[in-house]
C-alpha positions in Angstrom: 119.1 75.5 162.0 119.0 78.8 162.3 117.7 80.6 158.6 120.2 83.6 158.0 118.3 86.8 158.0 118.0 88.4 154.3 118.5 91.8 155.1 115.5 94.3 154.5 117.2 97.4 153.7 117.7 98.2 150.1 121.2 97.7 148.2 122.5 101.1 148.0 122.1 102.5 144.5 125.3 101.9 142.3 127.2 104.8 141.7 127.0 105.7 137.6 129.9 105.6 135.7 131.4 108.8 134.9 131.9 109.0 130.7 134.6 108.7 129.5 135.9 112.2 127.7 135.7 111.9 124.0 138.9 112.4 122.5 139.2 115.9 120.4 138.9 115.3 116.7 140.3 117.0 114.0 138.0 119.3 111.9 138.8 116.8 109.0 137.3 114.1 111.1 134.5 115.8 112.1 131.1 114.5 111.8 129.5 115.4 108.0 126.1 115.8 107.8 124.2 115.0 104.8 123.0 118.9 103.9 126.9 119.6 104.6 127.9 117.0 102.0 125.6 118.4 99.4 126.7 121.7 100.0 130.6 120.9 99.7 129.9 118.6 96.6 130.6 120.5 93.4 127.1 121.5 91.7 126.4 119.6 88.5 127.2 122.1 85.7 124.7 123.0 82.6 124.8 123.0 79.3 124.2 126.9 79.7 127.8 127.2 81.7 129.4 125.0 79.0 128.1 128.1 76.5 129.4 130.6 79.3 132.7 129.2 79.3 132.9 128.4 75.8 132.2 132.8 75.2 135.0 133.1 77.7 137.6 131.0 76.4 136.7 132.4 72.4 136.9 136.3 74.1 140.4 135.2 75.7 141.3 133.3 72.3 141.6 130.2 74.0 141.4 127.2 71.6 138.3 124.6 72.7 139.2 121.6 74.3 136.1 119.7 74.9 138.4 117.5 77.6 139.7 120.3 79.2 136.0 122.1 79.5 134.5 118.9 80.8 137.4 118.8 83.5 136.7 122.5 84.8 132.9 121.8 84.5 133.3 118.7 86.7 131.5 116.7 84.0 132.5 113.9 81.6 133.7 114.3 78.3 130.8 112.0 76.9 128.4 114.7 78.8 129.8 117.5 76.9 129.8 115.9 73.3 126.1 115.0 74.0 125.6 118.5 74.9 127.1 119.9 72.0 127.8 117.4 69.6 131.3 118.4 68.4 133.7 120.9 68.8 132.9 122.3 65.4 129.3 122.7 66.3 130.4 124.3 69.8 132.4 126.8 67.8 129.5 127.4 65.3 127.3 128.1 68.5 129.6 131.0 69.8 130.2 132.2 66.4 126.3 132.7 65.6 125.9 134.0 68.6 128.4 136.6 67.9 126.8 137.4 64.6 123.2 137.9 65.9 124.4 140.7 68.6 126.6 142.0 65.4 123.6 142.0 63.2 121.4 143.7 65.9 123.6 146.5 66.6 124.2 147.0 62.3 120.1 147.3 62.0 119.6 149.3 64.6 122.5 151.9 63.6 121.4 151.6 59.7 119.4 154.5 57.9 117.3 154.5 54.7 114.9 151.9 52.8 115.0 149.1 50.1 118.3 148.4 48.6 119.9 151.3 50.2 118.8 149.9 53.8 119.9 146.3 53.0 123.4 147.3 51.7 123.7 149.8 54.9 123.3 147.0 57.6 125.2 144.5 55.2 128.1 147.5 55.3 128.2 148.2 59.3 127.9 144.0 59.7 130.8 143.5 57.9 132.9 146.2 59.6 131.8 145.0 63.0 133.1 141.3 61.8 136.6 142.5 60.3 136.8 144.7 63.9 135.8 141.5 65.7 139.7 140.7 67.4 138.5 136.8 68.5 137.1 136.0 65.2 140.2 137.3 63.0 142.2 135.4 65.8 140.6 132.2 65.1 140.9 132.7 61.2 144.2 133.5 61.4 145.3 130.7 63.8 144.1 127.9 61.4 142.7 129.2 58.2 141.3 125.6 56.8 139.7 124.7 59.8 137.9 128.1 60.3 136.8 128.1 56.9 135.3 124.7 57.6 133.6 126.2 60.6 132.3 129.2 58.9 131.8 128.2 55.3 131.1 124.2 55.0 128.1 122.8 53.7 127.5 121.9 57.5 128.3 125.0 58.7 125.4 126.3 61.1 126.9 129.9 60.9 126.5 130.4 57.2 123.0 128.7 57.4 121.9 131.1 60.3 123.5 134.0 58.4 121.4 133.3 55.7 118.3 133.2 57.5 118.8 136.0 59.1 119.6 138.1 55.5 116.4 136.4 54.4 114.4 137.6 57.1 115.7 141.7 56.1 114.8 140.9 52.8 111.7 139.6 53.4 110.7 143.0 55.1 112.0 145.0 51.7 109.5 143.1 49.8 106.7 143.5 52.0 106.9 146.7 52.4 107.2 147.2 48.9 110.9 148.6 49.0 112.7 146.1 46.9 111.5 143.6 44.1 114.6 141.2 43.6 115.2 139.6 40.5 116.0 136.5 42.4 114.3 133.7 44.8 114.4 135.2 48.5 116.6 131.9 49.1 119.1 131.9 46.5 119.2 136.0 46.9 120.2 135.6 50.7 122.5 132.7 50.0 124.6 134.5 47.3 124.8 137.8 49.5 126.0 135.7 52.4 128.6 134.2 49.9 129.5 137.2 48.8 130.2 138.9 52.0 132.1 135.8 53.2 134.3 135.8 50.0 135.5 139.6 50.8 135.6 139.1 54.5 137.7 136.2 54.7 140.0 137.0 51.7 143.0 136.9 53.7 142.4 133.0 54.5 141.1 132.5 50.7 143.4 134.2 48.7 146.2 135.7 51.1 144.6 139.7 50.4 143.1 141.5 53.0 139.5 141.7 53.4 137.4 144.2 51.0 134.3 146.0 52.5 133.9 148.0 49.9 133.8 145.5 46.9 131.5 143.2 48.8 128.8 146.2 49.3 129.1 146.8 45.5 128.4 143.6 44.6 125.4 143.2 47.2 123.9 146.7 45.8 124.0 145.6 42.4 122.2 142.2 43.4 119.7 144.6 45.5 119.0 147.0 42.8 118.4 144.6 39.9 114.6 143.8 39.2 112.6 140.8 37.6 110.9 143.6 35.4 114.4 145.0 34.5 116.2 141.9 33.8 113.2 140.5 31.4 113.2 143.5 29.2 116.8 143.2 29.0 116.8 139.7 27.7 114.1 140.3 25.3 115.6 143.5 23.6 118.9 141.4 23.4 119.5 140.2 19.8 119.4 136.5 19.6 118.2 136.0 23.2 115.5 133.7 23.6 112.1 135.4 25.3 111.8 135.0 28.9 108.5 133.8 29.6 
């Protein structure tokens, strides 16, 4: 029986198969890298961006809408409320910033010392606020809501105004230019209330703002000194002595 001869020649190499040509992909189906996804994804907003948006809306006269703001920033309503607390507090932050800028300008332009200096600051400040178009529009759109934001017991605007006025009074006392007859906290609060009453008269009584009357009343308060009040009370018939 003959053995079959096995060929000693190596088998010819297989021809590699030609890879199939990939189908053309549209730009939408192109592969996306992790970095590309991050670059295309909207950046998470910050409280600073919310405040900048609120300032922009305030200037344009748009009412604050927490839902729309959240949508524009790409965050949830719950996130915005966690940042600001409430819509009233967001208004308070924006108005307080406007007040601080107006006060800084008023102080830089005022002259004199003592009661005259503080009265000059207040007068310039009230004129700036009267001429502030977004503030006037805010009051006119909904006077009751505006007064709650500006003057209520929980108003951050009023609290910060009073703190700024007290700081100016402290400077006057420290420099010896004023000797107020009232406690500084009480005096600052009264000055702010007088300013508000005449500044927002159109919302409170329907009459136009009256800066002149506000400044007259504030000057009287600032020039009244503890010693003169005590002497007046002691010299008044039937008035018990003042310790």
